[in-house]
C-alpha positions in Angstrom: 101.6 133.1 86.6 102.1 129.9 88.2 105.2 130.1 90.5 106.5 127.5 92.9 110.0 129.3 93.3 111.9 127.8 96.2 109.0 125.6 97.0 109.9 121.5 97.4 107.9 118.6 95.7 108.2 115.0 96.4 106.9 112.6 93.4 106.7 108.9 93.4 107.0 107.1 90.6 109.1 109.9 89.1 111.4 108.0 86.6 108.9 107.7 84.0 105.4 108.9 82.6 103.3 111.1 84.6 105.8 111.2 87.4 108.8 112.3 85.2 106.8 115.0 83.3 105.5 116.3 86.6 109.2 116.6 88.1 110.2 118.4 84.8 107.2 121.0 84.7 107.7 121.7 88.7 111.3 122.5 88.1 110.1 124.9 85.2 108.0 126.6 87.9 110.6 127.1 90.2 110.3 124.0 92.5 113.1 122.0 93.7 112.1 117.9 93.3 112.7 114.6 95.3 112.4 112.0 92.7 111.0 108.4 94.3 111.5 105.4 91.8 111.9 101.8 92.3 114.1 100.1 89.6 114.4 102.7 86.5 118.0 103.9 87.2 118.8 105.5 83.7 115.6 107.0 83.4 115.7 108.6 87.0 119.1 110.2 86.3 117.7 111.3 83.1 114.8 113.3 84.9 117.4 114.6 87.5 119.4 116.0 84.6 116.3 117.7 83.4 115.3 119.1 86.6 118.9 120.4 87.1 118.7 121.8 83.5 116.0 124.1 84.6 118.4 125.7 87.5 116.6 123.6 90.2 117.9 120.9 92.8 116.7 117.1 92.5 117.5 114.2 94.6 116.9 110.7 93.7 115.5 108.5 96.3 115.1 104.9 95.4 113.0 102.4 97.3 109.8 100.1 97.6 106.8 102.5 98.0 104.6 99.9 99.4 107.1 99.9 102.5 106.3 102.4 105.4 109.8 102.8 106.5 111.1 103.5 102.8 108.4 106.6 102.6 109.7 107.9 106.3 113.0 107.5 105.2 112.4 109.3 101.9 110.9 112.2 103.6 113.1 112.7 106.1 115.9 112.6 103.7 114.3 115.3 101.4 113.6 117.7 104.4 117.2 117.3 105.3 118.6 118.0 102.1 116.1 121.0 101.1 114.7 122.0 104.6 110.8 121.9 103.6 108.4 119.7 101.9 105.5 121.7 100.3 103.9 119.3 97.7 103.5 115.4 97.8 102.5 113.9 94.5 101.5 110.3 95.0 101.7 108.8 91.5 103.6 105.5 91.6 101.4 102.8 90.4 100.9 99.5 88.5 98.4 98.1 86.1 97.9 94.3 85.3 95.1 91.7 84.9 93.3 89.8 87.4 90.8 86.9 86.9 88.4 86.7 89.8 87.7 83.2 91.0 91.2 82.3 90.2 92.8 82.3 93.5 95.5 85.0 92.7 95.8 86.3 96.0 99.2 87.9 95.7 98.4 89.5 92.6 95.4 91.4 94.7 97.8 92.2 97.4 100.6 93.6 95.4 98.1 95.8 93.5 96.9 97.2 96.8 100.3 97.6 98.5 102.0 99.6 95.5 98.8 101.7 94.2 96.9 102.4 97.7 99.1 101.6 100.6 101.9 103.7 99.1 99.7 107.0 99.3 99.4 106.2 102.8 102.7 105.6 103.2 104.1 108.7 101.9 100.9 110.9 103.3 101.8 109.7 106.4 105.5 110.5 106.3 105.2 114.1 104.9 102.0 115.4 107.0 104.2 116.0 110.2 106.4 118.5 108.2 103.6 120.2 106.6 101.6 120.5 109.9 104.7 122.1 111.4 105.1 124.4 108.4 101.2 124.9 108.5 101.1 124.8 104.9 100.9 121.8 102.3 99.7 120.4 99.1 98.8 116.6 98.4 98.0 115.3 95.1 96.9 111.7 94.6 96.6 110.1 91.2 93.4 108.3 91.0 91.7 106.8 87.6 88.4 106.8 86.0 88.4 103.0 86.8 88.0 104.0 90.5 84.7 105.9 89.5 83.3 103.4 87.3 85.0 100.1 87.7 87.0 97.9 85.4 86.3 94.3 84.5 89.1 92.0 84.7 91.1 95.0 86.5 88.7 94.7 89.7 91.8 95.2 91.9 93.3 98.1 90.2 89.6 99.8 90.3 89.8 99.2 93.9 93.0 100.7 94.5 91.8 103.7 92.7 88.4 103.8 94.3 90.2 103.7 97.6 92.5 106.8 96.7 89.5 108.6 95.9 88.0 107.9 99.2 91.2 108.9 101.1 91.4 112.1 99.2 88.1 113.2 100.4 88.6 112.1 103.8 92.1 113.7 104.1 90.8 116.9 102.6 88.6 117.6 105.6 91.2 115.9 108.2 94.0 118.0 107.2 92.3 121.2 106.7 92.6 124.1 106.8 96.7 124.2 106.1 96.8 121.2 103.9 94.9 120.9 100.8 94.2 117.1 99.3 93.1 116.8 95.9 93.1 113.9 93.3 93.7 114.0 89.7 91.9 110.9 87.8 93.4 110.2 84.3 91.9 107.7 81.7 94.0 106.1 79.1 97.4 108.0 79.1 100.2 107.4 76.5 102.8 106.2 79.1 105.3 103.4 79.5 102.6 101.6 82.0 100.0 101.3 78.7 102.9 100.7 76.1 101.9 97.0 75.9 98.2 97.3 75.1 98.9 100.5 73.2 101.5 98.5 70.9 98.1 97.0 69.3 97.4 99.8 66.9 93.6 98.7 66.5 93.1 98.7 70.2 95.0 102.4 70.7 92.3 103.7 67.9 89.4 102.0 69.5 90.4 103.4 72.9 90.9 107.0 71.5 87.3 106.7 69.7 85.9 105.9 73.2 87.0 109.3 74.5 85.1 112.0 73.5 87.8 114.3 72.8 89.2 111.6 70.4 92.9 111.4 71.6 95.1 109.6 74.0 96.7 112.1 76.4 100.4 112.6 77.0 102.0 112.5 80.4 102.3 116.4 79.8 98.6 116.8 79.5 98.1 115.2 83.2 101.3 116.9 84.7 99.6 120.6 83.8 96.5 119.9 86.0 98.7 118.5 88.9 100.6 121.6 88.7 97.7 123.9 88.8 96.5 122.0 91.9 99.6 122.8 93.8 99.6 126.3 92.9 97.8 129.1 94.5 95.5 129.4 91.6 93.6 126.4 93.3 93.9 127.9 96.7 90.2 127.2 97.4 89.9 123.8 95.8 90.3 120.6 98.3 88.7 117.5 98.1 88.5 117.5 94.4 88.6 114.8 92.1 89.6 116.6 88.8 89.0 114.0 86.0 91.5 115.0 83.0 90.6 112.3 80.6 88.9 114.0 77.7 85.4 113.2 79.2 85.8 109.7 79.0 83.8 109.1 82.6 80.7 111.1 80.7 80.5 108.2 78.0 79.6 105.4 81.0 
């Protein structure tokens, strides 16, 4: 029922995790895909093969998402290659520890640059193409942390809270031609969380804190993202879609 035939999606953080799952699912729905990644060359090539196995085109776009010039180059390259950009998925992100009071300015700055500034960078780069075509969908990955905070990860929570505010602002600014929404995961079984989930006791505790009692896979997030990009969601904009098993309800 969801048909994105001949549409073009630009996905950041596309070599692994949620971004890779989105690339495959969007290709299955008929879209061509631009795959933005930083350093995981073999994983990115593997995702490209999966896109091509669906009979769709893919384009590898390597670079630092925190750099505005990189985003401009990527958007231009994708538009030149495929002739359009219909969907932007701002997925690239990192997660690490920050002790407030330790004077760790560099960790704060790096988190904000990768998680939040990158969303501005790629949005700013694709909006001119979307405005010219009078159509577009932007989907930003936020987090439960951006809604209720996260001790010892305040910089991460701040970056995701910023994404939520940015999403709501753009939904009004870019309407009616461009819809802007966000998907907010909690814990997800992805490489970013592999370190903490290596502790089986911690993983079990995390699952117990989710009303649905399971850690979702990347595909569990890719499905709702695909929905928001489709015409089934044509009257949805400015929404923060919680895809976290009810975790935010637990406080």
